[in-house]
N, C-alpha and C positions, 0 to 999 in steps of 0.2 A: 504494500500500500504506500509506503514512504517513497519508493521509486516512482510509482505512478504519480503521486503528488508532486514530486520534483519535476517530472516531465510536463505535467499540467502547468506548473508555475513557469517553467522555461518557455513553453508555447505561448502562454498568456503574455509574458514579458516581451517576447519577440514581436507579437502582433499588435500589442496595445501600448507598449513602453510604460506599463504600470505594474505594480506589485500585486501578485495573486493574494487574495485573502484580506486586503484592507477594505474595511467597510465603506470608506469614502469613495471607492472605485465602483460602487454598485448603486443602483436606483433604490433597492429595497433589501434590507437585512433584518432577519428575524432570528432570535435566539431560541431555537426549539427546545433546548435543555431547560430553559426558563419558563416558557409558555406552553410547551407541548406541541406535538406534531398536529393534532387536530385543530388547535387554535391557529397555528401557522397556515394550515390549509384554508381555514375560514377567512383569515385576513387576506390571503392572496386572492381567493375567490371574490371577496367583497371589492377589493381594489380593481380586479379585472372587470367585474360587472359595472362598476362606477365609470371606468374609463370607456367601456363600450357603449354605455347608455348615453354618453355625450356625443357620440358620432352619428 
């Protein structure tokens, strides 16, 4: 898993010139260990629906 993560980080850095895993590089970050998977899914679905409702 560590080798795969290193490959992902390298790929991400090459194509975006940003650091893999920094929250500031993403539009949305949720801590599933804090709020749980089900709540994360609910938040993501709510955001998706609100974005699509405006189109």
